N, C-alpha and C positions, 0 to 999 in steps of 0.2 A: 541480167541489162546491165548495166555500167551506170558505179558508183555516177550523182552528178554536185551542183553543188546544192540542189536542193533538200539533202543524205548530209553534207555538211554543212550544213545551215538547219536540220536534225540533232548534230548529234554536235551539236557546239553548245542551243540552246539548251541541251539538256546535261548535259555537261557542267557550265556554266549555274545554273539554280541549285546543278546538283554541291561544290565546289565552290560556287564562286565569294560567299562572303568568309570563305579562308584564307583570300588571295591580300595582300601587296593590294588593298586599294586604291594607292599608282597603275599600279601594273593589270587590275580590275579593270577600274575606268578606258585607258590605254588600248587593251583590246577590245570593250564593248566600240571604241572606235574606229579599228580597223571593218573593210568587209571581209563579206565569209571570199568570197574571190586574189584577196589581198593574204589570209592564211593557208585557205589551201589549193595548188597546181594539181587535178584535176588530166596528170595528159597521158593520151597515147604511148604504146610504148617507146618506141620507136623515135622519142622528145621526151618524156622517162629515164630510159635506160642512162644518158648520157651523166643528168645530173645525182641518178643513182652513183656512176658509176666511181665517180668524183671524190664524191663527197667515202666511197670506201674508202677511195686507196686512199687517202689524204687523211681520215680522222675514220674511221670504224675499226680496219685490218688490224691493223697498231693497236686495238685497243680489244682483240673482242678474241687473241692467238688463246687466251687460256676458254672460253668461253665456246666458239667455234673451232677445235683441234690440232693445236697446235702452231709454228710457226710456219712451217714447210708451208701447211695449207694453205692458211694465209696469203703467205710469201704465191705461188699459184696462183690461189684465184686473181688475188690483186693482176695479178698479168699476163694473166688470162685473157680479165674481162676489156669488151672490147664496146666504141660505137652499137653495136648493134648488141654486145653479148654478155647482159650482165655480171657481172665476177659473183653475187650469189644469186639465191630468186626470194627475192625480197622484195610486196609488190607500196610498201608506202615505206617514209619511213620522213621523222623532222627533224631539217637541219640545225646544225647543236648552235645559240647563241647566248655570251649568257643572259642578255634582258633578252624577257620572252618577244616583245613586238619586236625585233629580229631576227626572230624563225618564219615559218615555213617548211608547210607539209606538200612536200611529193608521194602525189598516188596514180601508180598501172594505173590509167583505165583499161587497159584490155588484161588487168588481171583479173581469178577468178574471185576476185571474197568482199567481206559481206559488210552493211553499217557500220556491226561493230569493228574493228580500223576500226574506221574513225574516229570511234568511243578512243578509242587503248590513243592513236595517236594524236589525239586533239588532252588525252592529257598528259603528253609528253612535250610536246608546246607550254602548254602553262606548266610547268613546275621550277619552280625556283632553279638558278646557276648555281644554287649549292650541287642539288643536287645530279641535274644537267645542265651543261656538261660537268661540272669538273669531277662530283663523285665516279660519276660513270668515268671519268676518263685515268683512274687509277687502274685501267685492266682488274687485273685479274678478276674473279667472283664476281664484281661490282654493278659490269654490264647484267648479272642474272638476275642480281638482285633484283637494284630498278628495271627492271624487267617483268618483274615479276613483283614487284609495287606497283607497278604502272598497272599492269594486266588486272592485279587485285582493287584497283581504284575505278577501273573502266571495270567490271565486272558488279561496284556497286554502284551504276550509278542509275539502273535501269535491272527488274528480271528479265526480259525478256534477249535486253545484252547478254545474263550472262550467264544463260543458255545456251544462245548461239554460241556466245566461246565457249562454253566448256563442253558444246558440242559439237563438236569444231577440234578441240583439244588447245586450240590458243595457247602459249607457252608452259602449259602445264608442266611442261617437268621445271623448267626459272619458278613456277607459281612453285611450285611444294619444296624447290630449294628456299623458301623465302621463310615460306610457310614455317619451314622447321626449328626459326628461332624465336624466342622468347616473348612473343607480344602484349603477351595477355589471352583478358578472353574477347572475343565478337569487338567492344565497342572499345574497350584501347586496340586492336591493334590496327582500326580506322582513323582513331583520333591521331595515334601515333605517324601512319601512315599520310597521313597531311602533316603534318608538322612537318616531320621528312621532305617531305615528295611539294609540295604547296610552301614552304615558310623555309625554311631550307635548315632547318634546327634536327644537322644529322647525333648528335647529344639524344632522339628518340630515338632512329635509329638500332635495335638489336643487336650485340655480337655473334 
């Protein structure tokens, strides 16, 4: 069954309940004043694909050379992308912008995805500009770390979402690589990831 704006509302409310207190108060107020329909655009694949391909060619491709298989592969994927054919099988993404309230989450309504994807993307939506897109834009292993941190924070919102994401193997490799850093015990890990992701404190990111 396709995801709906109602599902997006559930995801937003849960993520804000978990992490809202850790956001800048002006950012939080700005997000709370946005309608869910402005934050999430759940589109049929024919409408979703051109948005994704445009961002892929102009942003994601060059940054993800290391994460997704090398320069030649990324060039080929970008060149083959058309309005009818996506560059890669990505069912949802958060359009990059430094200011949180300038971002939009695009979701492919025809993709076989679950509500956990909406949780993951809304965590991205809330991330501090120092982390997304600035840290992400460094390329190399930075996209892997960003996705690993985002996935960890997503799973911490709700045990059912955690189980869903674990069972689906979502970002398992990136999460494992990220957790190999010296974060400390679970409480320290969560606290450091919150500082990195939502407060832009990159000094909390272990080397």
